[in-house]
C-alpha positions as CSV (number, residue, x, y, z in Angstrom):
1,M,230.7,95.5,6.9
2,F,227.5,94.5,5.2
3,C,225.1,91.5,5.5
4,C,222.8,90.7,2.6
5,I,219.4,89.3,1.6
6,E,220.9,85.8,1.4
7,C,222.0,85.9,5.1
8,F,218.5,85.4,6.3
9,S,215.7,82.9,6.1
10,S,213.2,85.4,7.5
11,S,211.1,86.7,4.6
12,Y,210.4,89.8,6.6
13,L,214.1,90.7,6.9
14,R,214.7,89.7,3.3
15,N,212.0,92.1,2.1
16,I,213.5,94.9,4.2
17,I,216.9,94.4,2.8
18,Y,215.6,94.0,-0.8
19,S,213.7,97.3,-0.6
20,D,216.9,99.1,0.2
21,S,218.8,100.6,-2.8
22,R,222.3,99.4,-1.7
23,K,223.9,96.6,-3.7
24,G,227.3,95.0,-3.3
25,E,229.2,92.0,-1.9
26,C,228.2,90.4,1.4
27,D,230.9,90.1,4.1
28,Y,229.1,87.2,5.9
29,C,227.9,84.8,3.2
30,K,230.1,86.1,0.4
31,S,227.3,86.6,-2.0
32,K,228.0,89.1,-4.8
33,D,226.0,91.8,-6.5
34,V,223.1,91.4,-4.0
35,S,221.0,93.7,-1.8
36,I,223.1,94.6,1.2
37,Y,222.4,96.1,4.6
38,T,224.3,97.3,7.6
39,P,223.8,94.7,10.3
40,R,223.4,97.1,13.3
41,E,220.5,98.7,11.5
42,L,218.5,95.5,12.1
43,I,218.7,95.5,15.9
44,L,215.1,96.8,16.3
45,Y,213.8,93.6,14.7
46,F,215.8,91.3,17.1
47,R,215.3,93.2,20.3
48,N,212.0,91.5,21.4
49,I,213.4,88.0,20.5
50,L,216.6,88.5,22.4
51,N,214.7,89.8,25.4
52,L,213.2,86.3,25.8
53,Y,216.6,84.9,26.9
54,N,218.6,85.1,30.1
55,V,222.1,84.0,31.0
56,D,222.2,80.5,32.5
57,N,225.6,78.8,32.3
58,E,224.4,75.9,34.4
59,S,221.6,74.5,32.3
60,G,221.5,76.7,29.2
61,I,222.9,76.4,25.7
62,D,224.5,78.9,23.3
63,I,222.2,81.6,21.9
64,L,222.4,80.4,18.3
65,S,221.3,76.9,19.2
66,A,218.5,78.4,21.3
67,L,217.3,80.5,18.4
68,E,217.4,77.7,15.9
69,R,215.5,75.4,18.3
70,D,212.9,77.8,19.5
71,F,212.2,79.3,16.0
72,T,213.0,76.2,13.8
73,A,215.8,77.9,12.0
74,T,213.6,80.6,10.4
75,I,215.9,83.5,11.1
76,F,219.3,82.9,9.7
77,S,220.2,81.3,6.4
78,D,222.6,78.3,6.2
79,K,224.6,80.3,3.7
80,V,226.2,82.2,6.7
81,E,229.0,80.0,8.1
82,Y,229.7,82.2,11.1
83,K,226.2,83.3,12.3
84,L,227.5,84.4,15.7
85,D,229.7,87.0,14.0
86,L,226.6,88.3,12.2
87,L,224.6,88.4,15.4
88,N,227.5,90.2,17.1
89,S,227.4,92.8,14.4
90,I,223.6,93.2,14.7
91,I,223.8,94.0,18.5
92,E,226.9,96.2,18.1
93,D,225.2,99.4,19.3
94,D,223.4,97.5,22.1
95,N,226.2,95.3,23.2
96,E,225.9,96.4,26.8
97,E,222.3,95.1,26.9
98,F,222.7,91.9,24.8
99,G,226.4,91.1,24.8
100,E,226.3,88.7,27.7
101,L,223.8,86.5,25.8
102,L,226.3,85.9,23.0
103,N,229.2,85.2,25.3
104,N,227.4,82.8,27.7
105,K,224.9,80.0,27.7
106,V,221.3,81.0,27.9
107,T,217.8,79.8,28.8
108,S,214.3,81.2,28.6
109,S,210.8,80.7,29.8
110,L,210.1,78.9,26.5
111,W,212.0,75.9,27.8
112,K,209.8,75.8,30.9
113,G,206.8,75.1,28.7
114,E,204.9,78.3,29.6
115,H,203.9,79.0,26.0
116,S,203.2,75.3,25.3
117,K,200.9,75.2,28.3
118,K,199.0,78.2,27.0
119,T,198.7,76.6,23.6
120,D,197.5,73.4,25.1
121,A,194.9,75.3,27.1
122,I,193.7,76.9,23.9
123,H,193.5,73.6,22.1
124,T,191.5,72.2,25.1
125,K,189.1,75.1,24.8
126,W,188.7,74.4,21.1
127,E,187.9,70.7,21.7
128,E,185.4,71.7,24.4
129,F,183.8,74.2,22.0
130,K,183.6,71.6,19.2
131,N,181.9,69.1,21.5
132,E,179.4,71.6,22.8
133,I,178.3,73.1,19.5
134,K,177.9,69.6,18.0
135,N,176.3,67.8,20.9
136,I,175.1,70.1,23.6
137,N,174.3,73.7,22.7
138,R,174.0,75.1,19.2
139,F,173.5,78.9,19.7
140,H,174.3,79.8,23.3
141,I,177.7,78.3,23.8
142,Q,179.1,78.1,27.4
143,A,182.6,76.9,26.3
144,A,182.9,80.0,24.1
145,L,186.1,80.8,22.3
146,D,188.0,84.0,23.1
147,L,186.6,85.8,20.0
148,E,188.2,89.1,20.9
149,K,191.6,87.5,21.1
150,L,191.0,85.7,17.8
151,R,189.9,88.9,16.2
152,K,193.1,90.6,17.3
153,I,195.2,87.7,15.9
154,F,193.2,87.4,12.6
155,K,193.3,91.1,12.0
156,N,197.1,91.0,12.1
157,E,198.5,91.9,8.7
158,V,200.4,88.6,8.5
159,F,197.2,86.8,8.0
160,E,195.8,89.1,5.3
161,T,196.1,88.5,1.6
162,E,194.8,91.0,-0.9
163,L,193.7,89.4,-4.1
164,K,193.7,91.9,-7.0
165,K,191.0,92.3,-9.6
166,G,191.5,90.0,-12.6
167,R,193.0,87.0,-10.7
168,I,191.8,83.6,-12.0
169,F,190.8,80.6,-9.9
170,Y,189.2,77.3,-10.8
171,R,186.1,75.3,-9.9
172,S,185.5,71.7,-11.2
173,R,182.3,69.7,-11.5
174,I,182.0,66.1,-12.6
175,S,179.9,66.2,-15.8
176,E,179.0,64.4,-19.0
177,K,181.3,64.6,-22.0
178,N,179.6,67.7,-23.4
179,G,180.2,69.5,-20.1
180,I,178.2,72.0,-18.0
181,E,177.0,75.4,-19.2
182,I,179.1,78.3,-18.1
183,E,176.1,79.9,-16.2
184,K,175.7,76.7,-14.1
185,M,179.3,76.5,-12.9
186,G,179.0,78.8,-9.9
187,N,178.0,78.1,-6.4
188,P,174.7,76.3,-5.8
189,P,171.4,78.2,-5.2
190,K,170.8,78.8,-1.4
191,D,167.9,76.3,-1.3
192,L,170.2,73.6,-2.6
193,A,173.3,74.5,-0.6
194,T,174.3,71.6,1.7
195,G,176.6,72.2,4.6
196,G,180.3,72.2,3.9
197,R,183.5,72.8,5.9
198,A,183.0,76.6,5.6
199,N,179.3,77.2,4.8
200,P,176.2,76.3,6.8
201,K,173.3,74.6,5.1
202,G,171.3,77.1,3.1
203,I,174.1,79.6,2.9
204,S,176.0,79.3,-0.4
205,Y,179.7,80.0,-0.6
206,L,181.9,79.7,-3.7
207,Y,184.7,77.2,-3.3
208,L,187.6,77.7,-5.7
209,A,191.1,76.3,-6.2
210,D,194.4,77.9,-7.2
211,N,194.9,75.7,-10.2
212,V,193.2,73.1,-12.4
213,K,194.8,70.1,-10.8
214,T,193.7,71.1,-7.3
215,S,190.2,71.7,-8.5
216,L,190.1,68.2,-10.1
217,Y,191.2,66.7,-6.8
218,E,188.6,68.7,-4.8
219,A,185.8,67.5,-7.2
220,R,186.7,63.9,-6.3
221,A,187.2,63.1,-9.9
222,T,188.1,59.5,-10.6
223,L,189.3,57.3,-13.5
224,F,187.5,58.0,-16.9
225,D,185.3,60.8,-15.4
226,F,184.6,63.8,-17.5
227,V,185.0,67.0,-15.6
228,T,184.0,70.6,-16.5
229,V,186.5,73.2,-15.1
230,G,185.4,76.8,-14.9
231,D,187.9,79.7,-14.9
232,F,186.6,82.2,-12.4
233,R,187.9,85.8,-12.7
234,L,187.8,88.2,-9.7
235,K,185.8,91.4,-10.5
236,E,187.2,93.6,-7.7
237,D,190.0,93.6,-5.1
238,I,189.2,91.6,-2.0
239,K,190.8,90.7,1.3
240,I,191.3,87.1,2.3
241,L,192.2,85.6,5.6
242,N,195.1,83.3,4.8
243,L,195.1,80.3,7.1
244,R,197.1,78.2,4.6
245,E,200.5,79.5,5.7
246,P,200.3,81.0,9.1
247,E,203.2,83.4,9.1
248,N,206.1,81.3,10.6
249,D,208.5,84.2,10.6
250,P,209.1,85.4,14.2
251,I,210.8,88.6,13.1
252,I,207.6,90.3,11.9
253,W,205.8,89.3,15.1
254,A,208.7,90.6,17.2
255,E,208.8,93.9,15.4
256,Q,205.1,94.3,16.2
257,E,205.8,93.4,19.9
258,A,203.6,90.3,19.5
259,I,206.2,87.6,19.9
260,N,204.2,86.0,22.7
261,D,201.1,85.7,20.5
262,Y,203.3,84.1,17.9
263,L,204.6,81.5,20.3
264,T,201.1,80.8,21.8
265,Y,198.7,81.0,18.9
266,I,200.5,79.9,15.7
267,P,200.3,76.2,16.7
268,F,196.5,76.7,17.3
269,I,196.0,78.5,14.0
270,K,197.7,75.6,12.3
271,T,195.2,73.3,13.9
272,L,192.3,75.4,12.7
273,Q,193.7,75.4,9.1
274,K,194.1,71.6,9.2
275,E,190.5,71.2,10.3
276,L,189.2,73.6,7.6
277,S,191.1,71.7,4.9
278,L,190.0,68.2,5.9
279,P,188.1,66.6,3.0
280,I,184.5,65.8,3.4
281,R,184.0,62.1,3.7
282,K,180.9,60.1,2.8
283,L,180.5,59.0,6.4
284,D,180.7,62.5,7.9
285,K,177.7,63.9,9.6
286,E,176.5,67.4,8.9
287,I,177.1,68.4,12.6
288,D,180.8,67.5,12.1
289,Y,181.2,70.8,10.1
290,L,179.6,73.0,12.7
291,P,182.8,74.2,14.4
292,T,184.5,75.2,11.1
293,Q,181.3,76.8,9.9
294,Y,181.2,78.9,13.1
295,L,184.8,79.8,12.5
296,S,184.2,80.9,8.9
297,E,181.2,83.0,9.9
298,F,183.4,84.7,12.5
299,I,186.0,85.4,9.8
300,K,183.3,86.9,7.6
301,S,182.0,89.0,10.5
302,I,185.4,90.8,11.0
303,G,185.5,92.0,7.4
304,Y,187.1,89.4,5.3
305,D,185.7,88.3,1.9
306,G,186.8,84.8,2.2
307,V,189.3,82.3,3.7
308,E,192.3,80.6,2.1
309,F,193.3,77.2,3.2
310,Q,195.6,74.3,2.2
311,S,194.2,71.6,0.0
312,S,194.4,68.2,1.8
313,L,193.9,66.4,-1.5
314,N,196.7,68.1,-3.4
315,S,199.7,69.2,-1.2
316,D,200.8,71.6,-3.9
317,G,197.6,73.5,-4.0
318,Y,195.2,75.6,-2.0
319,N,191.5,76.5,-1.8
320,L,189.4,79.6,-1.3
321,A,186.0,79.8,0.3
322,I,184.4,83.0,-0.9
323,F,181.6,84.4,1.2
324,N,180.2,86.6,-1.6
325,P,180.2,84.6,-4.8
326,D,179.1,87.6,-6.9
327,K,182.7,89.0,-6.6
328,F,183.7,86.3,-9.2
329,E,182.5,85.6,-12.7
330,C,183.0,82.4,-14.7
331,I,184.5,83.5,-18.0
332,R,185.4,80.1,-19.6
333,T,184.9,76.4,-19.2
334,N,187.1,73.4,-20.4
335,I,186.2,69.8,-20.3
336,Y,188.8,67.2,-19.1
337,E,188.8,63.4,-19.1
338,I,190.6,61.7,-16.2
339,E,193.1,59.3,-17.8
340,S,194.9,58.0,-14.8
341,I,194.8,58.1,-11.0
342,E,197.3,57.3,-8.3
343,L,196.2,56.0,-4.9
344,N,198.9,56.6,-2.3
345,H,198.2,54.6,0.7
346,R,199.4,53.5,4.1
347,K,198.6,50.4,6.3
348,L,196.7,51.2,9.5
């Protein structure tokens, strides 16, 4: 019997199945003419996840409910009606080791809050660090982050995005109707560089957006403004740390024997991404950016050319902070006039 690419939500498993040459009909979700795979060949990707669970018929739940709760339904697709049959096929050659998990109720250390306690401790450390670097010590931090652990996490391939030479990104600046000259569309000179979410004062980074709309939002363009938008082309391949979508696929972490890091650090990484993407407000003080500036310098120090993060002003877009602006060139400009604006709001 065969499963297929449509049986799984896990992008890692889908890529593995897609890369195989076999095509046919799926016995589990009934998809036709799709990439197929023998289920028992996938056990190596499930072993470290299944090892998290123990039989507990008194206070446990079934294994599928446990997996969907602990990993937010990121493994199996809803197209599979009988997921337990598929899981049984996956563990076929290791039934002696894992069969009891499928035939009984299970529990795990996850439910006892062990990983959430560790995550809470990391968040507490981050808050202590933020307070110290802003209000107590600037250069010799006592509440230091575990940089070696962060280095290990950030150097994991799930956070690395390679941008190929020739990619186009966008930068907007509010202007007059006749626009801004192409040579003035780049990052500001160092002596004019104010502190931002990623760059310290006096160190100039290039902030880019993935599309024109996102760049217009990031420029804080408002009704009837004229905005010059520059198209910036990448001159060479670069490596970016992707904080925009921390890999929420447990399979890839399990295959790397790093499932505990996934459970402990992904919530914290999401917090870092959120703080980096927060818009700069008029009432913000320059010291408010110190923690994320420190984080960005650390990311630069471990060999990345920039960091990618979600735009908080346009949910469909994302931004780049490029540490070496010379890796991009502005090849074209266009001038836009803002004709309408929508202010979504909520009562506090």
